[in-house]
A tleap script that builds the chain and sets N, CA, C and O, in Angstrom:
source leaprc.protein.ff14SB
mol = sequence {
  NMET GLY MET PRO PRO LEU GLY ASP GLN GLU
  LEU GLU LEU LEU ARG PHE ILE THR GLU HIE
  SER PRO ILE THR VAL ARG GLU ALA TYR GLU
  ASN TYR GLY LYS ASP ARG GLY LEU ALA ARG
  THR THR ILE LEU THR MET MET GLU ARG LEU
  ARG ASN LYS GLY TYR LEU THR ARG SER GLU
  GLY LYS GLY ALA ASN GLU TYR SER ALA CYS
  LEU THR ARG SER ALA LEU MET ARG GLY VAL
  VAL ARG GLY PHE VAL LYS GLU THR LEU GLY
  GLY THR LEU SER PRO PHE VAL ALA TYR ILE
  ALA GLU GLU ALA SER VAL SER PRO GLN GLU
  LEU GLU GLU LEU LYS ARG LEU VAL GLU GLU
  LEU GLU SER ARG GLU GLU GLU CASN
}
set mol.1.N position { 13.897 1.607 10.951 }
set mol.1.CA position { 13.791 0.453 10.038 }
set mol.1.C position { 12.400 0.345 9.442 }
set mol.1.O position { 11.438 0.328 10.209 }
set mol.2.N position { 12.226 0.270 8.142 }
set mol.2.CA position { 11.017 0.077 7.469 }
set mol.2.C position { 10.429 -1.310 7.560 }
set mol.2.O position { 10.966 -2.211 8.203 }
set mol.3.N position { 9.318 -1.439 6.898 }
set mol.3.CA position { 8.717 -2.723 6.806 }
set mol.3.C position { 9.341 -3.530 5.701 }
set mol.3.O position { 9.844 -2.921 4.757 }
set mol.4.N position { 9.356 -4.820 5.730 }
set mol.4.CA position { 9.909 -5.708 4.780 }
set mol.4.C position { 9.260 -5.361 3.426 }
set mol.4.O position { 8.109 -4.927 3.381 }
set mol.5.N position { 10.051 -5.570 2.260 }
set mol.5.CA position { 9.547 -5.223 0.958 }
set mol.5.C position { 8.432 -6.226 0.659 }
set mol.5.O position { 8.336 -7.301 1.251 }
set mol.6.N position { 7.546 -5.782 -0.355 }
set mol.6.CA position { 6.371 -6.611 -0.764 }
set mol.6.C position { 6.536 -6.847 -2.274 }
set mol.6.O position { 6.942 -5.969 -3.036 }
set mol.7.N position { 6.186 -8.120 -2.667 }
set mol.7.CA position { 6.066 -8.366 -4.077 }
set mol.7.C position { 4.800 -7.694 -4.578 }
set mol.7.O position { 3.963 -7.186 -3.831 }
set mol.8.N position { 4.719 -7.734 -6.017 }
set mol.8.CA position { 3.578 -7.015 -6.552 }
set mol.8.C position { 2.316 -7.695 -6.234 }
set mol.8.O position { 1.334 -6.984 -6.020 }
set mol.9.N position { 2.201 -8.989 -6.171 }
set mol.9.CA position { 0.984 -9.721 -5.800 }
set mol.9.C position { 0.563 -9.515 -4.360 }
set mol.9.O position { -0.618 -9.382 -4.040 }
set mol.10.N position { 1.670 -9.491 -3.417 }
set mol.10.CA position { 1.403 -9.226 -2.096 }
set mol.10.C position { 0.773 -7.887 -1.866 }
set mol.10.O position { -0.180 -7.697 -1.109 }
set mol.11.N position { 1.413 -6.928 -2.617 }
set mol.11.CA position { 0.831 -5.382 -2.419 }
set mol.11.C position { -0.528 -5.298 -2.928 }
set mol.11.O position { -1.333 -4.578 -2.337 }
set mol.12.N position { -0.888 -5.985 -4.009 }
set mol.12.CA position { -2.292 -5.865 -4.544 }
set mol.12.C position { -3.271 -6.507 -3.502 }
set mol.12.O position { -4.332 -5.949 -3.221 }
set mol.13.N position { -2.891 -7.681 -2.943 }
set mol.13.CA position { -3.805 -8.295 -1.924 }
set mol.13.C position { -3.829 -7.431 -0.770 }
set mol.13.O position { -4.923 -7.275 -0.227 }
set mol.14.N position { -2.739 -6.793 -0.258 }
set mol.14.CA position { -2.744 -6.029 0.952 }
set mol.14.C position { -3.558 -4.904 0.701 }
set mol.14.O position { -4.284 -4.506 1.612 }
set mol.15.N position { -3.553 -4.282 -0.480 }
set mol.15.CA position { -4.375 -3.080 -0.736 }
set mol.15.C position { -5.845 -3.404 -0.616 }
set mol.15.O position { -6.634 -2.630 -0.074 }
set mol.16.N position { -6.223 -4.658 -1.175 }
set mol.16.CA position { -7.627 -5.128 -1.002 }
set mol.16.C position { -7.958 -5.333 0.465 }
set mol.16.O position { -9.030 -4.947 0.931 }
set mol.17.N position { -7.039 -5.935 1.180 }
set mol.17.CA position { -7.404 -6.218 2.593 }
set mol.17.C position { -7.545 -4.912 3.466 }
set mol.17.O position { -8.373 -4.855 4.375 }
set mol.18.N position { -6.715 -3.879 3.158 }
set mol.18.CA position { -6.874 -2.710 3.767 }
set mol.18.C position { -8.235 -1.975 3.673 }
set mol.18.O position { -8.709 -1.301 4.588 }
set mol.19.N position { -8.796 -2.174 2.491 }
set mol.19.CA position { -10.070 -1.697 2.197 }
set mol.19.C position { -11.369 -2.480 2.763 }
set mol.19.O position { -12.473 -1.970 2.957 }
set mol.20.N position { -11.029 -3.733 2.970 }
set mol.20.CA position { -12.071 -4.693 3.417 }
set mol.20.C position { -11.821 -5.408 4.770 }
set mol.20.O position { -12.501 -6.402 5.026 }
set mol.21.N position { -10.881 -4.965 5.662 }
set mol.21.CA position { -10.716 -5.646 6.791 }
set mol.21.C position { -11.468 -5.285 7.901 }
set mol.21.O position { -11.830 -4.111 7.981 }
set mol.22.N position { -11.805 -6.165 8.872 }
set mol.22.CA position { -11.225 -7.510 9.035 }
set mol.22.C position { -11.942 -8.393 7.922 }
set mol.22.O position { -13.062 -8.136 7.480 }
set mol.23.N position { -11.183 -9.422 7.542 }
set mol.23.CA position { -11.524 -10.249 6.440 }
set mol.23.C position { -11.045 -11.696 6.679 }
set mol.23.O position { -9.968 -11.876 7.248 }
set mol.24.N position { -11.769 -12.691 6.284 }
set mol.24.CA position { -11.349 -14.031 6.417 }
set mol.24.C position { -10.624 -14.453 5.119 }
set mol.24.O position { -10.686 -13.755 4.107 }
set mol.25.N position { -9.961 -15.572 5.172 }
set mol.25.CA position { -9.327 -16.060 3.960 }
set mol.25.C position { -10.404 -16.416 2.898 }
set mol.25.O position { -10.199 -16.173 1.708 }
set mol.26.N position { -11.478 -16.955 3.306 }
set mol.26.CA position { -12.557 -17.297 2.407 }
set mol.26.C position { -13.079 -16.100 1.726 }
set mol.26.O position { -13.234 -16.067 0.506 }
set mol.27.N position { -13.357 -15.096 2.528 }
set mol.27.CA position { -13.807 -13.767 1.879 }
set mol.27.C position { -12.786 -13.237 0.943 }
set mol.27.O position { -13.200 -12.828 -0.142 }
set mol.28.N position { -11.527 -13.182 1.191 }
set mol.28.CA position { -10.528 -12.710 0.424 }
set mol.28.C position { -10.464 -13.527 -0.880 }
set mol.28.O position { -10.305 -12.956 -1.959 }
set mol.29.N position { -10.584 -14.827 -0.783 }
set mol.29.CA position { -10.554 -15.656 -1.864 }
set mol.29.C position { -11.616 -15.396 -2.825 }
set mol.29.O position { -11.411 -15.281 -4.033 }
set mol.30.N position { -12.939 -15.291 -2.173 }
set mol.30.CA position { -14.207 -15.141 -3.037 }
set mol.30.C position { -14.271 -13.772 -3.685 }
set mol.30.O position { -14.846 -13.657 -4.767 }
set mol.31.N position { -13.742 -12.777 -3.116 }
set mol.31.CA position { -13.850 -11.396 -3.472 }
set mol.31.C position { -12.656 -10.809 -4.196 }
set mol.31.O position { -12.742 -9.776 -4.860 }
set mol.32.N position { -11.555 -11.492 -4.048 }
set mol.32.CA position { -10.305 -11.108 -4.616 }
set mol.32.C position { -9.583 -12.095 -5.448 }
set mol.32.O position { -9.266 -11.830 -6.607 }
set mol.33.N position { -9.301 -13.298 -4.848 }
set mol.33.CA position { -8.563 -14.291 -5.541 }
set mol.33.C position { -9.156 -14.978 -6.600 }
set mol.33.O position { -8.494 -15.190 -7.615 }
set mol.34.N position { -10.466 -15.405 -6.492 }
set mol.34.CA position { -11.160 -16.205 -7.491 }
set mol.34.C position { -11.128 -15.592 -8.841 }
set mol.34.O position { -10.857 -16.264 -9.837 }
set mol.35.N position { -11.411 -14.270 -8.890 }
set mol.35.CA position { -11.415 -13.603 -10.265 }
set mol.35.C position { -10.135 -13.481 -10.931 }
set mol.35.O position { -10.046 -13.230 -12.133 }
set mol.36.N position { -9.065 -13.671 -10.104 }
set mol.36.CA position { -7.609 -13.536 -10.489 }
set mol.36.C position { -7.075 -14.915 -10.791 }
set mol.36.O position { -5.946 -15.020 -11.272 }
set mol.37.N position { -7.807 -15.971 -10.543 }
set mol.37.CA position { -7.386 -17.357 -10.842 }
set mol.37.C position { -6.312 -17.748 -9.793 }
set mol.37.O position { -5.344 -18.438 -10.111 }
set mol.38.N position { -6.503 -17.305 -8.579 }
set mol.38.CA position { -5.617 -17.697 -7.467 }
set mol.38.C position { -6.405 -18.683 -6.550 }
set mol.38.O position { -7.549 -18.420 -6.180 }
set mol.39.N position { -5.789 -19.770 -6.215 }
set mol.39.CA position { -6.408 -20.725 -5.334 }
set mol.39.C position { -6.513 -20.243 -3.819 }
set mol.39.O position { -5.769 -19.389 -3.337 }
set mol.40.N position { -7.396 -20.811 -3.219 }
set mol.40.CA position { -7.740 -20.400 -1.730 }
set mol.40.C position { -6.439 -20.631 -0.983 }
set mol.40.O position { -6.094 -19.792 -0.151 }
set mol.41.N position { -5.694 -21.695 -1.212 }
set mol.41.CA position { -4.445 -21.978 -0.523 }
set mol.41.C position { -3.351 -20.924 -0.784 }
set mol.41.O position { -2.530 -20.594 0.072 }
set mol.42.N position { -3.401 -20.426 -2.020 }
set mol.42.CA position { -2.474 -19.301 -2.339 }
set mol.42.C position { -2.848 -18.043 -1.579 }
set mol.42.O position { -1.952 -17.339 -1.113 }
set mol.43.N position { -4.062 -17.741 -1.438 }
set mol.43.CA position { -4.496 -16.557 -0.739 }
set mol.43.C position { -4.163 -16.737 0.705 }
set mol.43.O position { -3.786 -15.754 1.343 }
set mol.44.N position { -4.272 -17.956 1.301 }
set mol.44.CA position { -3.865 -18.255 2.665 }
set mol.44.C position { -2.382 -17.995 2.900 }
set mol.44.O position { -1.924 -17.370 3.857 }
set mol.45.N position { -1.700 -18.543 1.925 }
set mol.45.CA position { -0.170 -18.441 2.089 }
set mol.45.C position { 0.272 -17.053 2.025 }
set mol.45.O position { 1.158 -16.624 2.763 }
set mol.46.N position { -0.352 -16.320 1.122 }
set mol.46.CA position { 0.023 -14.826 0.974 }
set mol.46.C position { -0.338 -14.025 2.211 }
set mol.46.O position { 0.444 -13.191 2.667 }
set mol.47.N position { -1.602 -14.295 2.789 }
set mol.47.CA position { -2.084 -13.681 3.938 }
set mol.47.C position { -1.084 -13.966 5.139 }
set mol.47.O position { -0.751 -13.072 5.918 }
set mol.48.N position { -0.661 -15.182 5.228 }
set mol.48.CA position { 0.202 -15.626 6.375 }
set mol.48.C position { 1.605 -14.915 6.169 }
set mol.48.O position { 2.219 -14.437 7.122 }
set mol.49.N position { 2.064 -14.877 4.891 }
set mol.49.CA position { 3.291 -14.149 4.624 }
set mol.49.C position { 3.214 -12.720 4.995 }
set mol.49.O position { 4.166 -12.171 5.549 }
set mol.50.N position { 2.137 -12.108 4.718 }
set mol.50.CA position { 1.897 -10.654 4.971 }
set mol.50.C position { 1.786 -10.459 6.549 }
set mol.50.O position { 2.162 -9.415 7.083 }
set mol.51.N position { 1.252 -11.516 7.256 }
set mol.51.CA position { 1.188 -11.444 8.685 }
set mol.51.C position { 2.592 -11.596 9.339 }
set mol.51.O position { 2.987 -10.855 10.239 }
set mol.52.N position { 3.248 -12.535 8.855 }
set mol.52.CA position { 4.730 -12.760 9.136 }
set mol.52.C position { 5.628 -11.547 8.982 }
set mol.52.O position { 6.562 -11.330 9.754 }
set mol.53.N position { 5.297 -10.722 7.906 }
set mol.53.CA position { 6.089 -9.459 7.621 }
set mol.53.C position { 5.600 -8.336 8.505 }
set mol.53.O position { 6.207 -7.266 8.544 }
set mol.54.N position { 4.530 -8.561 9.200 }
set mol.54.CA position { 4.064 -7.417 10.010 }
set mol.54.C position { 3.068 -6.479 9.407 }
set mol.54.O position { 2.817 -5.398 9.939 }
set mol.55.N position { 2.463 -6.905 8.235 }
set mol.55.CA position { 1.527 -5.978 7.552 }
set mol.55.C position { 0.038 -6.367 7.958 }
set mol.55.O position { -0.875 -5.565 7.761 }
set mol.56.N position { -0.193 -7.643 8.540 }
set mol.56.CA position { -1.467 -8.051 8.945 }
set mol.56.C position { -1.530 -8.541 10.345 }
set mol.56.O position { -0.494 -8.969 10.854 }
set mol.57.N position { -2.654 -8.523 11.031 }
set mol.57.CA position { -2.819 -9.220 12.230 }
set mol.57.C position { -3.860 -10.247 12.049 }
set mol.57.O position { -4.711 -10.157 11.164 }
set mol.58.N position { -3.791 -11.254 12.912 }
set mol.58.CA position { -4.865 -12.325 12.831 }
set mol.58.C position { -5.565 -12.478 14.193 }
set mol.58.O position { -4.927 -12.434 15.245 }
set mol.59.N position { -6.812 -12.647 14.144 }
set mol.59.CA position { -7.673 -12.836 15.357 }
set mol.59.C position { -8.691 -13.770 15.150 }
set mol.59.O position { -9.103 -13.944 14.003 }
set mol.60.N position { -9.204 -14.457 16.179 }
set mol.60.CA position { -10.324 -15.414 16.083 }
set mol.60.C position { -11.518 -14.714 15.903 }
set mol.60.O position { -11.916 -13.871 16.707 }
set mol.61.N position { -12.212 -15.084 14.695 }
set mol.61.CA position { -13.558 -14.382 14.391 }
set mol.61.C position { -14.662 -15.481 14.754 }
set mol.61.O position { -14.382 -16.408 15.513 }
set mol.62.N position { -15.816 -15.350 14.231 }
set mol.62.CA position { -16.810 -16.254 14.337 }
set mol.62.C position { -16.690 -17.436 13.465 }
set mol.62.O position { -17.211 -17.385 12.351 }
set mol.63.N position { -16.038 -18.540 13.860 }
set mol.63.CA position { -15.873 -19.584 13.076 }
set mol.63.C position { -14.605 -19.668 12.237 }
set mol.63.O position { -14.209 -20.757 11.822 }
set mol.64.N position { -13.936 -18.478 11.973 }
set mol.64.CA position { -12.797 -18.442 11.268 }
set mol.64.C position { -11.914 -17.250 11.606 }
set mol.64.O position { -12.379 -16.201 12.051 }
set mol.65.N position { -10.651 -17.449 11.383 }
set mol.65.CA position { -9.665 -16.388 11.687 }
set mol.65.C position { -9.984 -15.111 10.758 }
set mol.65.O position { -10.343 -15.197 9.583 }
set mol.66.N position { -9.812 -14.016 11.412 }
set mol.66.CA position { -10.011 -12.794 10.615 }
set mol.66.C position { -8.594 -12.026 10.567 }
set mol.66.O position { -7.859 -11.994 11.554 }
set mol.67.N position { -8.299 -11.469 9.462 }
set mol.67.CA position { -7.063 -10.762 9.198 }
set mol.67.C position { -7.416 -9.301 9.169 }
set mol.67.O position { -8.489 -8.951 8.678 }
set mol.68.N position { -6.583 -8.444 9.661 }
set mol.68.CA position { -6.727 -6.961 9.585 }
set mol.68.C position { -5.408 -6.379 9.332 }
set mol.68.O position { -4.355 -6.799 9.810 }
set mol.69.N position { -5.552 -5.321 8.497 }
set mol.69.CA position { -4.370 -4.541 8.054 }
set mol.69.C position { -3.783 -3.667 9.222 }
set mol.69.O position { -4.514 -2.983 9.939 }
set mol.70.N position { -2.483 -3.727 9.363 }
set mol.70.CA position { -1.793 -3.021 10.433 }
set mol.70.C position { -1.621 -1.505 9.983 }
set mol.70.O position { -1.403 -0.648 10.840 }
set mol.71.N position { -1.712 -1.200 8.734 }
set mol.71.CA position { -1.541 0.129 8.231 }
set mol.71.C position { -2.793 0.579 7.521 }
set mol.71.O position { -3.504 -0.251 6.954 }
set mol.72.N position { -3.090 1.873 7.532 }
set mol.72.CA position { -4.143 2.484 6.669 }
set mol.72.C position { -3.628 2.474 5.226 }
set mol.72.O position { -2.437 2.423 4.919 }
set mol.73.N position { -4.652 2.528 4.380 }
set mol.73.CA position { -4.206 2.635 2.903 }
set mol.73.C position { -3.286 3.643 2.651 }
set mol.73.O position { -2.365 3.454 1.858 }
set mol.74.N position { -3.465 4.910 3.362 }
set mol.74.CA position { -2.562 5.996 3.140 }
set mol.74.C position { -1.211 5.711 3.602 }
set mol.74.O position { -0.248 5.982 2.885 }
set mol.75.N position { -1.072 5.172 4.772 }
set mol.75.CA position { 0.229 4.809 5.267 }
set mol.75.C position { 0.967 3.786 4.449 }
set mol.75.O position { 2.179 3.876 4.256 }
set mol.76.N position { 0.194 2.774 3.950 }
set mol.76.CA position { 0.701 1.724 3.054 }
set mol.76.C position { 1.330 2.415 1.794 }
set mol.76.O position { 2.468 2.157 1.401 }
set mol.77.N position { 0.526 3.273 1.226 }
set mol.77.CA position { 0.985 3.842 -0.015 }
set mol.77.C position { 2.242 4.825 0.126 }
set mol.77.O position { 3.156 4.874 -0.696 }
set mol.78.N position { 2.157 5.586 1.267 }
set mol.78.CA position { 3.432 6.363 1.557 }
set mol.78.C position { 4.604 5.458 1.708 }
set mol.78.O position { 5.687 5.815 1.243 }
set mol.79.N position { 4.474 4.264 2.347 }
set mol.79.CA position { 5.640 3.359 2.439 }
set mol.79.C position { 5.993 2.868 1.034 }
set mol.79.O position { 7.179 2.836 0.704 }
set mol.80.N position { 5.100 2.512 0.248 }
set mol.80.CA position { 5.391 1.967 -1.103 }
set mol.80.C position { 6.140 3.070 -1.914 }
set mol.80.O position { 7.157 2.782 -2.545 }
set mol.81.N position { 5.652 4.283 -1.894 }
set mol.81.CA position { 6.351 5.328 -2.598 }
set mol.81.C position { 7.739 5.588 -2.022 }
set mol.81.O position { 8.720 5.708 -2.755 }
set mol.82.N position { 7.801 5.673 -0.688 }
set mol.82.CA position { 9.102 5.750 -0.123 }
set mol.82.C position { 10.185 4.789 -0.626 }
set mol.82.O position { 11.300 5.141 -1.011 }
set mol.83.N position { 9.723 3.536 -0.576 }
set mol.83.CA position { 10.602 2.494 -1.040 }
set mol.83.C position { 10.907 2.548 -2.526 }
set mol.83.O position { 11.999 2.171 -2.952 }
set mol.84.N position { 9.944 3.016 -3.322 }
set mol.84.CA position { 10.177 3.202 -4.721 }
set mol.84.C position { 11.218 4.341 -4.987 }
set mol.84.O position { 12.120 4.151 -5.803 }
set mol.85.N position { 11.108 5.483 -4.330 }
set mol.85.CA position { 11.952 6.497 -4.406 }
set mol.85.C position { 13.396 6.172 -4.015 }
set mol.85.O position { 14.374 6.404 -4.725 }
set mol.86.N position { 13.416 5.594 -2.771 }
set mol.86.CA position { 14.726 5.133 -2.193 }
set mol.86.C position { 15.298 3.985 -3.074 }
set mol.86.O position { 16.459 4.153 -3.447 }
set mol.87.N position { 14.735 2.963 -3.426 }
set mol.87.CA position { 15.356 1.857 -4.221 }
set mol.87.C position { 15.449 2.066 -5.717 }
set mol.87.O position { 16.494 1.873 -6.340 }
set mol.88.N position { 14.365 2.453 -6.247 }
set mol.88.CA position { 14.351 2.535 -7.741 }
set mol.88.C position { 14.943 3.845 -8.259 }
set mol.88.O position { 15.661 3.849 -9.258 }
set mol.89.N position { 14.656 4.916 -7.608 }
set mol.89.CA position { 15.003 6.232 -8.080 }
set mol.89.C position { 16.349 6.770 -7.334 }
set mol.89.O position { 16.794 7.898 -7.547 }
set mol.90.N position { 16.904 5.907 -6.501 }
set mol.90.CA position { 18.200 6.175 -5.888 }
set mol.90.C position { 18.009 7.440 -4.854 }
set mol.90.O position { 18.973 8.137 -4.539 }
set mol.91.N position { 16.753 7.662 -4.379 }
set mol.91.CA position { 16.591 8.659 -3.352 }
set mol.91.C position { 16.319 10.065 -3.899 }
set mol.91.O position { 16.103 11.017 -3.150 }
set mol.92.N position { 16.339 10.155 -5.204 }
set mol.92.CA position { 16.048 11.510 -5.883 }
set mol.92.C position { 14.530 11.582 -6.270 }
set mol.92.O position { 13.977 10.568 -6.694 }
set mol.93.N position { 13.913 12.648 -6.146 }
set mol.93.CA position { 12.541 12.871 -6.531 }
set mol.93.C position { 12.430 13.426 -7.977 }
set mol.93.O position { 11.337 13.394 -8.542 }
set mol.94.N position { 13.481 13.913 -8.570 }
set mol.94.CA position { 13.457 14.568 -9.889 }
set mol.94.C position { 12.776 13.687 -10.884 }
set mol.94.O position { 11.825 14.171 -11.499 }
set mol.95.N position { 13.135 12.468 -11.120 }
set mol.95.CA position { 12.432 11.658 -12.118 }
set mol.95.C position { 10.855 11.534 -11.927 }
set mol.95.O position { 10.037 11.484 -12.846 }
set mol.96.N position { 10.580 11.493 -10.561 }
set mol.96.CA position { 9.156 11.331 -10.242 }
set mol.96.C position { 8.331 12.533 -10.487 }
set mol.96.O position { 7.172 12.455 -10.891 }
set mol.97.N position { 8.963 13.693 -10.228 }
set mol.97.CA position { 8.342 15.012 -10.572 }
set mol.97.C position { 8.257 15.269 -12.051 }
set mol.97.O position { 7.341 15.891 -12.589 }
set mol.98.N position { 9.315 14.726 -12.674 }
set mol.98.CA position { 9.349 15.064 -14.231 }
set mol.98.C position { 8.131 14.147 -14.871 }
set mol.98.O position { 7.435 14.542 -15.806 }
set mol.99.N position { 7.988 12.928 -14.257 }
set mol.99.CA position { 6.887 12.124 -14.783 }
set mol.99.C position { 5.555 12.746 -14.515 }
set mol.99.O position { 4.671 12.672 -15.368 }
set mol.100.N position { 5.374 13.329 -13.425 }
set mol.100.CA position { 4.120 14.006 -13.052 }
set mol.100.C position { 3.865 15.134 -13.994 }
set mol.100.O position { 2.782 15.278 -14.561 }
set mol.101.N position { 4.921 15.958 -14.156 }
set mol.101.CA position { 4.803 17.159 -15.020 }
set mol.101.C position { 4.588 16.873 -16.597 }
set mol.101.O position { 3.937 17.629 -17.319 }
set mol.102.N position { 5.202 15.713 -17.031 }
set mol.102.CA position { 5.097 15.440 -18.439 }
set mol.102.C position { 4.123 14.419 -18.852 }
set mol.102.O position { 3.625 14.518 -19.973 }
set mol.103.N position { 3.773 13.391 -18.027 }
set mol.103.CA position { 3.018 12.339 -18.496 }
set mol.103.C position { 1.801 11.956 -17.659 }
set mol.103.O position { 0.879 11.333 -18.184 }
set mol.104.N position { 1.769 12.301 -16.399 }
set mol.104.CA position { 0.623 11.916 -15.502 }
set mol.104.C position { -0.535 12.799 -15.811 }
set mol.104.O position { -0.416 13.968 -16.176 }
set mol.105.N position { -1.651 12.179 -15.647 }
set mol.105.CA position { -2.922 12.931 -15.661 }
set mol.105.C position { -3.290 13.344 -14.297 }
set mol.105.O position { -3.574 12.476 -13.471 }
set mol.106.N position { -3.311 14.658 -13.972 }
set mol.106.CA position { -3.509 15.119 -12.691 }
set mol.106.C position { -4.829 15.798 -12.564 }
set mol.106.O position { -5.109 16.709 -13.344 }
set mol.107.N position { -5.677 15.408 -11.614 }
set mol.107.CA position { -6.931 16.057 -11.444 }
set mol.107.C position { -6.789 17.335 -10.747 }
set mol.107.O position { -5.788 17.535 -10.059 }
set mol.108.N position { -7.820 18.324 -10.882 }
set mol.108.CA position { -7.762 19.543 -10.154 }
set mol.108.C position { -7.520 19.344 -8.697 }
set mol.108.O position { -6.743 20.114 -8.132 }
set mol.109.N position { -8.141 18.331 -7.989 }
set mol.109.CA position { -7.984 18.085 -6.584 }
set mol.109.C position { -6.505 17.651 -6.339 }
set mol.109.O position { -5.870 18.169 -5.421 }
set mol.110.N position { -5.987 16.767 -7.098 }
set mol.110.CA position { -4.650 16.329 -6.953 }
set mol.110.C position { -3.636 17.486 -7.151 }
set mol.110.O position { -2.600 17.504 -6.487 }
set mol.111.N position { -3.921 18.447 -8.054 }
set mol.111.CA position { -3.061 19.548 -8.369 }
set mol.111.C position { -3.026 20.428 -7.085 }
set mol.111.O position { -1.972 20.863 -6.620 }
set mol.112.N position { -4.260 20.659 -6.540 }
set mol.112.CA position { -4.259 21.500 -5.384 }
set mol.112.C position { -3.534 20.871 -4.161 }
set mol.112.O position { -2.953 21.589 -3.348 }
set mol.113.N position { -3.574 19.626 -4.053 }
set mol.113.CA position { -2.953 18.774 -3.003 }
set mol.113.C position { -1.456 18.943 -3.194 }
set mol.113.O position { -0.731 19.171 -2.226 }
set mol.114.N position { -0.980 18.833 -4.439 }
set mol.114.CA position { 0.495 19.012 -4.695 }
set mol.114.C position { 0.928 20.481 -4.424 }
set mol.114.O position { 2.050 20.710 -3.972 }
set mol.115.N position { 0.141 21.367 -4.667 }
set mol.115.CA position { 0.401 22.828 -4.392 }
set mol.115.C position { 0.615 23.005 -2.885 }
set mol.115.O position { 1.544 23.654 -2.404 }
set mol.116.N position { -0.359 22.348 -2.165 }
set mol.116.CA position { -0.250 22.469 -0.739 }
set mol.116.C position { 1.011 21.821 -0.174 }
set mol.116.O position { 1.670 22.330 0.734 }
set mol.117.N position { 1.290 20.721 -0.742 }
set mol.117.CA position { 2.545 19.926 -0.258 }
set mol.117.C position { 3.831 20.876 -0.571 }
set mol.117.O position { 4.718 21.011 0.272 }
set mol.118.N position { 3.870 21.450 -1.690 }
set mol.118.CA position { 5.039 22.303 -1.971 }
set mol.118.C position { 5.071 23.425 -1.022 }
set mol.118.O position { 6.153 23.791 -0.564 }
set mol.119.N position { 3.887 24.043 -0.666 }
set mol.119.CA position { 3.966 25.175 0.303 }
set mol.119.C position { 4.397 24.663 1.666 }
set mol.119.O position { 5.129 25.334 2.394 }
set mol.120.N position { 3.958 23.532 1.984 }
set mol.120.CA position { 4.433 22.834 3.305 }
set mol.120.C position { 5.907 22.657 3.299 }
set mol.120.O position { 6.567 22.930 4.302 }
set mol.121.N position { 6.494 22.174 2.114 }
set mol.121.CA position { 7.858 21.946 2.112 }
set mol.121.C position { 8.666 23.280 2.128 }
set mol.121.O position { 9.776 23.356 2.655 }
set mol.122.N position { 8.036 24.334 1.515 }
set mol.122.CA position { 8.848 25.594 1.496 }
set mol.122.C position { 8.816 26.242 2.923 }
set mol.122.O position { 9.804 26.855 3.327 }
set mol.123.N position { 7.687 26.111 3.690 }
set mol.123.CA position { 7.593 26.565 5.045 }
set mol.123.C position { 8.573 25.812 5.943 }
set mol.123.O position { 9.204 26.408 6.816 }
set mol.124.N position { 8.694 24.548 5.736 }
set mol.124.CA position { 9.684 23.836 6.513 }
set mol.124.C position { 11.114 24.175 6.276 }
set mol.124.O position { 11.944 24.120 7.183 }
set mol.125.N position { 11.430 24.559 4.947 }
set mol.125.CA position { 12.753 25.077 4.591 }
set mol.125.C position { 13.049 26.446 5.256 }
set mol.125.O position { 14.174 26.732 5.666 }
set mol.126.N position { 11.976 27.281 5.342 }
set mol.126.CA position { 12.149 28.575 5.916 }
set mol.126.C position { 12.372 28.526 7.432 }
set mol.126.O position { 13.029 29.402 7.994 }
set mol.127.N position { 11.797 27.450 8.123 }
set mol.127.CA position { 12.051 27.292 9.498 }
set mol.127.C position { 13.583 26.802 9.859 }
set mol.127.O position { 14.145 27.052 10.925 }
set mol.128.N position { 14.091 26.132 8.877 }
set mol.128.CA position { 15.492 25.567 9.099 }
set mol.128.C position { 16.457 26.534 8.798 }
set mol.128.O position { 17.654 26.270 8.914 }
savepdb mol mol.pdb
quit
């Protein structure tokens, strides 16, 4: 069973927290929420919602609770992509691959990574 789904705003905040954790509500508000016009209480509510969904942990810090991400940024993004492919694309990768081939701007490093992944898939197929 996967993690509970995230709203767009939750995902953006969680991405920020994964790069800056451990972090307090005040720090998240000052460095993320303030510029986006979000109230401190909104940040707190979202962070608690993310904690209840299992994406964050909370511990006592020096004078304030600190929140830490349960997943690395890489693991979080894999989960988001998995959910997108499963829910939005009906489990098929073809539209995603077509987008990459036709519209996406792919750096040389990303192209090499894609080639490596295709080779990995091919070697798995050969083993089965």
